[in-house]
DRENTORKOL-3810 file (N, C-alpha, C; in nm, 4 decimals):
REM DRENTORKOL-3810
@n.u->0.3970; n.v->0.1204; n.w->-2.7833; ca.u->0.2728; ca.v->0.1928; ca.w->-2.7656; c.u->0.3062; c.v->0.3387; c.w->-2.7340
@n.u->0.2503; n.v->0.4295; n.w->-2.8106; ca.u->0.2749; ca.v->0.5714; ca.w->-2.7929; c.u->0.1629; c.v->0.6297; c.w->-2.7072
@n.u->0.2022; n.v->0.7019; n.w->-2.6018; ca.u->0.1048; ca.v->0.7649; ca.w->-2.5134; c.u->0.0739; c.v->0.9042; c.w->-2.5628
@n.u->-0.0518; n.v->0.9423; n.w->-2.5538; ca.u->-0.0889; ca.v->1.0792; ca.w->-2.5838; c.u->-0.0527; c.v->1.1656; c.w->-2.4642
@n.u->-0.0607; n.v->1.2936; n.w->-2.4809; ca.u->-0.0281; ca.v->1.3858; ca.w->-2.3728; c.u->-0.1203; c.v->1.3644; c.w->-2.2534
@n.u->-0.2488; n.v->1.3420; n.w->-2.2810; ca.u->-0.3439; ca.v->1.3207; ca.w->-2.1707; c.u->-0.3103; c.v->1.1934; c.w->-2.0945
@n.u->-0.2783; n.v->1.0863; n.w->-2.1651; ca.u->-0.2474; ca.v->0.9612; ca.w->-2.0950; c.u->-0.1131; c.v->0.9711; c.w->-2.0221
@n.u->-0.0200; n.v->1.0489; n.w->-2.0755; ca.u->0.1059; ca.v->1.0708; ca.w->-2.0046; c.u->0.0825; c.v->1.1470; c.w->-1.8759
@n.u->-0.0099; n.v->1.2412; n.w->-1.8794; ca.u->-0.0450; ca.v->1.3165; ca.w->-1.7591; c.u->-0.1075; c.v->1.2241; c.w->-1.6554
@n.u->-0.1953; n.v->1.1360; n.w->-1.6996; ca.u->-0.2595; ca.v->1.0423; ca.w->-1.6071; c.u->-0.1553; c.v->0.9489; c.w->-1.5471
@n.u->-0.0649; n.v->0.8985; n.w->-1.6274; ca.u->0.0412; ca.v->0.8102; ca.w->-1.5770; c.u->0.1271; c.v->0.8841; c.w->-1.4753
@n.u->0.1610; n.v->1.0087; n.w->-1.5043; ca.u->0.2400; ca.v->1.0887; ca.w->-1.4104; c.u->0.1650; c.v->1.1111; c.w->-1.2797
@n.u->0.0360; n.v->1.1350; n.w->-1.2881; ca.u->-0.0443; ca.v->1.1537; ca.w->-1.1667; c.u->-0.0546; c.v->1.0244; c.w->-1.0867
@n.u->-0.0691; n.v->0.9119; n.w->-1.1551; ca.u->-0.0728; ca.v->0.7828; ca.w->-1.0852; c.u->0.0580; c.v->0.7597; c.w->-1.0114
@n.u->0.1691; n.v->0.7881; n.w->-1.0763; ca.u->0.3003; ca.v->0.7717; ca.w->-1.0128; c.u->0.3112; c.v->0.8632; c.w->-0.8909
@n.u->0.2652; n.v->0.9869; n.w->-0.9034; ca.u->0.2715; ca.v->1.0814; ca.w->-0.7916; c.u->0.1845; c.v->1.0340; c.w->-0.6745
@n.u->0.0642; n.v->0.9877; n.w->-0.7048; ca.u->-0.0260; ca.v->0.9413; ca.w->-0.5988; c.u->0.0299; c.v->0.8154; c.w->-0.5330
@n.u->0.0791; n.v->0.7206; n.w->-0.6126; ca.u->0.1368; ca.v->0.5978; ca.w->-0.5565; c.u->0.2594; c.v->0.6301; c.w->-0.4708
@n.u->0.3381; n.v->0.7279; n.w->-0.5111; ca.u->0.4530; ca.v->0.7691; ca.w->-0.4310; c.u->0.4057; c.v->0.8254; c.w->-0.2970
@n.u->0.3003; n.v->0.9068; n.w->-0.3000; ca.u->0.2430; ca.v->0.9586; ca.w->-0.1756; c.u->0.1933; c.v->0.8469; c.w->-0.0856
@n.u->0.1296; n.v->0.7461; n.w->-0.1450; ca.u->0.0821; ca.v->0.6309; ca.w->-0.0679; c.u->0.2002; c.v->0.5586; c.w->-0.0045
@n.u->0.3068; n.v->0.5404; n.w->-0.0796; ca.u->0.4247; ca.v->0.4722; ca.w->-0.0252; c.u->0.4866; c.v->0.5501; c.w->0.0901
@n.u->0.4975; n.v->0.6810; n.w->0.0747; ca.u->0.5587; ca.v->0.7633; ca.w->0.1791; c.u->0.4705; c.v->0.7653; c.w->0.3049
@n.u->0.3437; n.v->0.7988; n.w->0.2883; ca.u->0.2557; ca.v->0.8080; ca.w->0.4048; c.u->0.2288; c.v->0.6710; c.w->0.4665
@n.u->0.2073; n.v->0.5701; n.w->0.3833; ca.u->0.1878; ca.v->0.4350; ca.w->0.4355; c.u->0.3105; c.v->0.3839; c.w->0.5082
@n.u->0.4272; n.v->0.4164; n.w->0.4539; ca.u->0.5513; ca.v->0.3779; ca.w->0.5205; c.u->0.5665; c.v->0.4462; c.w->0.6559
@n.u->0.5293; n.v->0.5737; n.w->0.6620; ca.u->0.5375; ca.v->0.6461; ca.w->0.7889; c.u->0.4393; c.v->0.5903; c.w->0.8917
@n.u->0.3161; n.v->0.5632; n.w->0.8485; ca.u->0.2179; ca.v->0.5061; ca.w->0.9413; c.u->0.2659; c.v->0.3708; c.w->0.9916
@n.u->0.3178; n.v->0.2889; n.w->0.9011; ca.u->0.3698; ca.v->0.1573; ca.w->0.9402; c.u->0.4841; c.v->0.1730; c.w->1.0402
@n.u->0.5772; n.v->0.2613; n.w->1.0099; ca.u->0.6927; ca.v->0.2842; ca.w->1.0968; c.u->0.6494; c.v->0.3291; c.w->1.2366
@n.u->0.5612; n.v->0.4304; n.w->1.2428; ca.u->0.5199; ca.v->0.4820; ca.w->1.3732; c.u->0.4361; c.v->0.3813; c.w->1.4514
@n.u->0.3544; n.v->0.3021; n.w->1.3815; ca.u->0.2763; ca.v->0.1989; ca.w->1.4503; c.u->0.3675; c.v->0.0936; c.w->1.5112
@n.u->0.4663; n.v->0.0495; n.w->1.4345; ca.u->0.5579; ca.v->-0.0528; ca.w->1.4856; c.u->0.6506; c.v->0.0042; c.w->1.5931
@n.u->0.6865; n.v->0.1305; n.w->1.5811; ca.u->0.7666; ca.v->0.1960; ca.w->1.6850; c.u->0.6871; c.v->0.2027; c.w->1.8150
@n.u->0.5581; n.v->0.2372; n.w->1.8054; ca.u->0.4724; ca.v->0.2411; ca.w->1.9243; c.u->0.4561; c.v->0.1012; c.w->1.9831
@n.u->0.4483; n.v->-0.0001; n.w->1.8957; ca.u->0.4391; ca.v->-0.1386; ca.w->1.9456; c.u->0.5646; c.v->-0.1749; c.w->2.0248
@n.u->0.6818; n.v->-0.1413; n.w->1.9714; ca.u->0.8070; ca.v->-0.1734; ca.w->2.0420; c.u->0.8154; c.v->-0.1010; c.w->2.1768
@n.u->0.7625; n.v->0.0202; n.w->2.1817; ca.u->0.7670; ca.v->0.0975; ca.w->2.3056; c.u->0.6677; c.v->0.0439; c.w->2.4089
@n.u->0.5480; n.v->0.0038; n.w->2.3638; ca.u->0.4425; ca.v->-0.0343; ca.w->2.4581; c.u->0.4224; c.v->-0.1847; c.w->2.4702
@n.u->0.4597; n.v->-0.2597; n.w->2.3669; ca.u->0.4342; ca.v->-0.4038; ca.w->2.3666; c.u->0.2892; c.v->-0.4388; c.w->2.3356
@n.u->0.2087; n.v->-0.3416; n.w->2.2964; ca.u->0.0672; ca.v->-0.3631; ca.w->2.2653; c.u->0.0545; c.v->-0.4327; c.w->2.1296
@n.u->0.0060; n.v->-0.5567; n.w->2.1336; ca.u->-0.0021; ca.v->-0.6375; ca.w->2.0114; c.u->-0.0962; c.v->-0.5781; c.w->1.9074
@n.u->-0.1959; n.v->-0.5021; n.w->1.9511; ca.u->-0.2865; ca.v->-0.4410; ca.w->1.8541; c.u->-0.2126; c.v->-0.3368; c.w->1.7691
@n.u->-0.1145; n.v->-0.2697; n.w->1.8274; ca.u->-0.0336; ca.v->-0.1747; ca.w->1.7502; c.u->0.0529; c.v->-0.2471; c.w->1.6473
@n.u->0.1009; n.v->-0.3655; n.w->1.6831; ca.u->0.1768; ca.v->-0.4455; ca.w->1.5861; c.u->0.0868; c.v->-0.4834; c.w->1.4692
@n.u->-0.0346; n.v->-0.5304; n.w->1.4985; ca.u->-0.1276; ca.v->-0.5679; ca.w->1.3923; c.u->-0.1638; c.v->-0.4470; c.w->1.3065
@n.u->-0.1805; n.v->-0.3320; n.w->1.3688; ca.u->-0.2093; ca.v->-0.2097; ca.w->1.2939; c.u->-0.0957; c.v->-0.1782; c.w->1.1973
@n.u->0.0275; n.v->-0.1851; n.w->1.2461; ca.u->0.1428; ca.v->-0.1599; ca.w->1.1608; c.u->0.1538; c.v->-0.2600; c.w->1.0475
@n.u->0.1288; n.v->-0.3860; n.w->1.0770; ca.u->0.1341; ca.v->-0.4894; ca.w->0.9733; c.u->0.0254; c.v->-0.4638; c.w->0.8688
@n.u->-0.0942; n.v->-0.4267; n.w->0.9132; ca.u->-0.2038; ca.v->-0.3984; ca.w->0.8199; c.u->-0.1696; c.v->-0.2850; c.w->0.7248
@n.u->-0.1190; n.v->-0.1761; n.w->0.7793; ca.u->-0.0801; ca.v->-0.0642; ca.w->0.6933; c.u->0.0393; c.v->-0.1012; c.w->0.6056
@n.u->0.1278; n.v->-0.1845; n.w->0.6575; ca.u->0.2409; ca.v->-0.2311; ca.w->0.5775; c.u->0.1951; c.v->-0.3124; c.w->0.4578
@n.u->0.0950; n.v->-0.3974; n.w->0.4769; ca.u->0.0417; ca.v->-0.4774; ca.w->0.3661; c.u->-0.0217; c.v->-0.3872; c.w->0.2605
@n.u->-0.0980; n.v->-0.2894; n.w->0.3032; ca.u->-0.1610; ca.v->-0.1967; ca.w->0.2082; c.u->-0.0543; c.v->-0.1199; c.w->0.1304
@n.u->0.0467; n.v->-0.0725; n.w->0.1999; ca.u->0.1544; ca.v->0.0016; ca.w->0.1362; c.u->0.2317; c.v->-0.0881; c.w->0.0397
@n.u->0.2582; n.v->-0.2110; n.w->0.0806; ca.u->0.3262; ca.v->-0.3079; ca.w->-0.0044; c.u->0.2447; c.v->-0.3342; c.w->-0.1312
@n.u->0.1124; n.v->-0.3384; n.w->-0.1182; ca.u->0.0261; ca.v->-0.3583; ca.w->-0.2350; c.u->0.0425; c.v->-0.2483; c.w->-0.3380
@n.u->0.0521; n.v->-0.1249; n.w->-0.2912; ca.u->0.0728; ca.v->-0.0122; ca.w->-0.3832; c.u->0.2075; c.v->-0.0252; c.w->-0.4543
@n.u->0.3080; n.v->-0.0668; n.w->-0.3803; ca.u->0.4413; ca.v->-0.0842; ca.w->-0.4389; c.u->0.4416; c.v->-0.1964; c.w->-0.5422
@n.u->0.3839; n.v->-0.3103; n.w->-0.5067; ca.u->0.3819; ca.v->-0.4253; ca.w->-0.5974; c.u->0.3042; c.v->-0.3926; c.w->-0.7244
@n.u->0.1899; n.v->-0.3262; n.w->-0.7104; ca.u->0.1102; ca.v->-0.2902; ca.w->-0.8276; c.u->0.1894; c.v->-0.2003; c.w->-0.9213
@n.u->0.2619; n.v->-0.1050; n.w->-0.8648; ca.u->0.3445; ca.v->-0.0170; ca.w->-0.9477; c.u->0.4555; c.v->-0.0914; c.w->-1.0185
@n.u->0.5191; n.v->-0.1839; n.w->-0.9488; ca.u->0.6261; ca.v->-0.2632; ca.w->-1.0090; c.u->0.5711; c.v->-0.3523; c.w->-1.1197
@n.u->0.4568; n.v->-0.4153; n.w->-1.0940; ca.u->0.3975; ca.v->-0.5028; ca.w->-1.1951; c.u->0.3661; c.v->-0.4263; c.w->-1.3224
@n.u->0.3082; n.v->-0.3082; n.w->-1.3071; ca.u->0.2669; ca.v->-0.2294; ca.w->-1.4229; c.u->0.3855; c.v->-0.1616; c.w->-1.4925
@n.u->0.4639; n.v->-0.0870; n.w->-1.4163; ca.u->0.5673; ca.v->-0.0023; ca.w->-1.4760; c.u->0.6935; c.v->-0.0780; c.w->-1.5156
@n.u->0.7333; n.v->-0.1757; n.w->-1.4376; ca.u->0.8623; ca.v->-0.2416; ca.w->-1.4620; c.u->0.8455; c.v->-0.3759; c.w->-1.5329
@n.u->0.7492; n.v->-0.4553; n.w->-1.4865; ca.u->0.7338; ca.v->-0.5897; ca.w->-1.5425; c.u->0.6379; c.v->-0.5950; c.w->-1.6609
@n.u->0.5647; n.v->-0.4864; n.w->-1.6870; ca.u->0.4763; ca.v->-0.4808; ca.w->-1.8022; c.u->0.3521; c.v->-0.5667; c.w->-1.7913
@n.u->0.3150; n.v->-0.6049; n.w->-1.6693; ca.u->0.1924; ca.v->-0.6807; ca.w->-1.6475; c.u->0.0747; c.v->-0.5872; c.w->-1.6747
@n.u->-0.0362; n.v->-0.6422; n.w->-1.7179; ca.u->-0.1512; ca.v->-0.5583; ca.w->-1.7522; c.u->-0.1953; c.v->-0.4730; c.w->-1.6336
@n.u->-0.2522; n.v->-0.3590; n.w->-1.6675; ca.u->-0.3011; ca.v->-0.2667; ca.w->-1.5657; c.u->-0.4047; c.v->-0.3346; c.w->-1.4774
@n.u->-0.4927; n.v->-0.4146; n.w->-1.5369; ca.u->-0.5987; ca.v->-0.4823; ca.w->-1.4621; c.u->-0.5408; c.v->-0.5773; c.w->-1.3580
@n.u->-0.4354; n.v->-0.6493; n.w->-1.3924; ca.u->-0.3722; ca.v->-0.7404; ca.w->-1.2963; c.u->-0.3093; c.v->-0.6605; c.w->-1.1833
@n.u->-0.2456; n.v->-0.5492; n.w->-1.2154; ca.u->-0.1881; ca.v->-0.4630; ca.w->-1.1126; c.u->-0.2933; c.v->-0.4105; c.w->-1.0178
@n.u->-0.4073; n.v->-0.3685; n.w->-1.0718; ca.u->-0.5168; ca.v->-0.3196; ca.w->-0.9887; c.u->-0.5708; c.v->-0.4322; c.w->-0.9010
@n.u->-0.5830; n.v->-0.5527; n.w->-0.9570; ca.u->-0.6320; ca.v->-0.6670; ca.w->-0.8800; c.u->-0.5387; c.v->-0.6998; c.w->-0.7642
@n.u->-0.4091; n.v->-0.7026; n.w->-0.7891; ca.u->-0.3115; ca.v->-0.7317; ca.w->-0.6836; c.u->-0.3191; c.v->-0.6240; c.w->-0.5755
@n.u->-0.3238; n.v->-0.4980; n.w->-0.6174; ca.u->-0.3339; ca.v->-0.3869; ca.w->-0.5224; c.u->-0.4608; c.v->-0.3994; c.w->-0.4392
@n.u->-0.5731; n.v->-0.4286; n.w->-0.5034; ca.u->-0.7003; ca.v->-0.4404; ca.w->-0.4321; c.u->-0.6996; c.v->-0.5583; c.w->-0.3348
@n.u->-0.6412; n.v->-0.6706; n.w->-0.3765; ca.u->-0.6366; ca.v->-0.7882; ca.w->-0.2890; c.u->-0.5522; c.v->-0.7603; c.w->-0.1648
@n.u->-0.4374; n.v->-0.6953; n.w->-0.1832; ca.u->-0.3524; ca.v->-0.6632; ca.w->-0.0686; c.u->-0.4152; c.v->-0.5551; c.w->0.0190
@n.u->-0.4889; n.v->-0.4627; n.w->-0.0421; ca.u->-0.5613; ca.v->-0.3622; ca.w->0.0362; c.u->-0.6683; c.v->-0.4299; c.w->0.1209
@n.u->-0.7420; n.v->-0.5237; n.w->0.0638; ca.u->-0.8425; ca.v->-0.5986; ca.w->0.1381; c.u->-0.7796; c.v->-0.6732; c.w->0.2553
@n.u->-0.6690; n.v->-0.7419; n.w->0.2298; ca.u->-0.5996; ca.v->-0.8142; ca.w->0.3361; c.u->-0.5512; c.v->-0.7178; c.w->0.4445
@n.u->-0.4933; n.v->-0.6049; n.w->0.4038; ca.u->-0.4460; ca.v->-0.5056; ca.w->0.4996; c.u->-0.5579; c.v->-0.4509; c.w->0.5860
@n.u->-0.6728; n.v->-0.4213; n.w->0.5241; ca.u->-0.7866; ca.v->-0.3724; ca.w->0.6015; c.u->-0.8396; c.v->-0.4796; c.w->0.6963
@n.u->-0.8329; n.v->-0.6054; n.w->0.6559; ca.u->-0.8744; ca.v->-0.7140; ca.w->0.7458; c.u->-0.7846; c.v->-0.7179; c.w->0.8689
@n.u->-0.6538; n.v->-0.7012; n.w->0.8493; ca.u->-0.5599; ca.v->-0.7006; ca.w->0.9622; c.u->-0.5828; c.v->-0.5769; c.w->1.0491
@n.u->-0.6078; n.v->-0.4620; n.w->0.9872; ca.u->-0.6361; ca.v->-0.3404; ca.w->1.0638; c.u->-0.7636; c.v->-0.3583; c.w->1.1463
@n.u->-0.8662; n.v->-0.4163; n.w->1.0864; ca.u->-0.9912; ca.v->-0.4421; ca.w->1.1585; c.u->-0.9627; c.v->-0.5328; c.w->1.2780
@n.u->-0.8849; n.v->-0.6359; n.w->1.2574; ca.u->-0.8465; ca.v->-0.7250; ca.w->1.3677; c.u->-0.7756; c.v->-0.6459; c.w->1.4782
@n.u->-0.6876; n.v->-0.5541; n.w->1.4379; ca.u->-0.6121; ca.v->-0.4775; ca.w->1.5386; c.u->-0.7041; c.v->-0.3920; c.w->1.6242
@n.u->-0.8141; n.v->-0.3480; n.w->1.5681; ca.u->-0.9075; ca.v->-0.2630; ca.w->1.6430; c.u->-0.9931; c.v->-0.3432; c.w->1.7401
@n.u->-1.0060; n.v->-0.4735; n.w->1.7180; ca.u->-1.0880; ca.v->-0.5580; ca.w->1.8048; c.u->-1.0079; c.v->-0.6480; c.w->1.8957
@n.u->-0.8772; n.v->-0.6541; n.w->1.8765; ca.u->-0.7958; ca.v->-0.7420; ca.w->1.9605; c.u->-0.7572; c.v->-0.6695; c.w->2.0891
@n.u->-0.7287; n.v->-0.7479; n.w->2.1902; ca.u->-0.6866; ca.v->-0.6912; ca.w->2.3195; c.u->-0.5377; c.v->-0.6958; c.w->2.3334
END
């Protein structure tokens, strides 16, 4: 399949945005878990796990699409499902003691 210049630009932008998500999500996960280790506050652990799941979803979606050749729709579905799960864990972290 030959990509046009416009679609190559979109693919490049998706890669750039997903890379930003991985970097920032990884940092949020790292700092949340570091704060959990320092304080022992279980809600911080849940927060870190939630952001880790969301970040992992972005990584998995990129791997499915770019490396394994799975359809774009399946990659988006996997990313969305992991984002939903991550937000559920984050919501739990905000209400847990």
